[in-house]
C-alpha positions in Angstrom: 0.0 0.0 0.0 2.9 2.4 0.7 4.2 1.9 -2.8 0.8 2.9 -4.2 0.8 6.1 -2.1 4.4 6.8 -3.1 3.5 6.4 -6.8 0.5 8.7 -6.4 2.6 11.3 -4.6 5.2 11.1 -7.4 2.6 11.5 -10.1 1.0 14.4 -8.4 4.4 16.1 -7.8 5.5 15.5 -11.4 2.2 16.8 -12.8 2.2 19.9 -10.5 5.8 20.7 -11.5 5.1 20.2 -15.3 1.7 21.8 -15.5 1.2 23.9 -12.4 -1.6 21.7 -11.1 -2.5 18.1 -10.4 -4.8 16.0 -12.5 -7.4 16.2 -9.7 -7.1 20.0 -9.7 -7.6 20.1 -13.5 -10.6 17.8 -13.2 -12.1 19.9 -10.4 -11.9 22.9 -12.7 -12.9 21.0 -15.8 -9.8 22.1 -17.7 -7.0 20.4 -19.6 -3.6 20.2 -17.9 -1.8 21.2 -21.1 -3.8 24.0 -22.6 -5.7 24.9 -19.4 -8.9 25.5 -21.4 -12.3 23.7 -20.8 -11.5 20.1 -21.6 -14.8 18.4 -22.5 -15.6 20.6 -25.5 -12.2 19.5 -26.9 -13.0 15.8 -26.4 -15.0 14.9 -29.4 -15.0 11.1 -29.0 -15.8 8.6 -26.2 -12.1 7.7 -26.2 -11.1 11.3 -25.8 -13.4 11.8 -22.8 -12.0 8.6 -21.3 -8.4 9.8 -21.9 -9.3 13.1 -20.2 -10.5 11.1 -17.2 -7.2 9.1 -17.2 -4.6 11.7 -18.0 -6.2 15.1 -17.5 -5.4 16.0 -21.1 -8.1 17.0 -23.6 -8.3 15.0 -26.8 -6.8 17.8 -28.9 -3.7 18.1 -26.6 -3.3 14.3 -26.4 -3.4 14.0 -30.2 -0.9 16.9 -30.6 1.4 15.4 -27.9 1.4 11.9 -29.3 1.2 12.7 -33.1 -2.4 11.4 -33.6 -4.5 13.1 -36.2 -8.1 13.1 -37.3 -7.4 11.3 -40.6 -8.0 7.6 -40.6 
């Protein structure tokens, strides 16, 4: 259990240092960690909404960060 808490503390500290807030803080405000704009309007698919729940990044920022595009 202590390892889980240590991992959560590390993730929160890392995210706070990188983005200025934790994922929980971004979720509480409804904003994306990266662009710090309202996240849900930028999540245009179910996968994007799920990714926001997991990572705190809106779909547009996630796609930009990892090279995904809208063309299939």
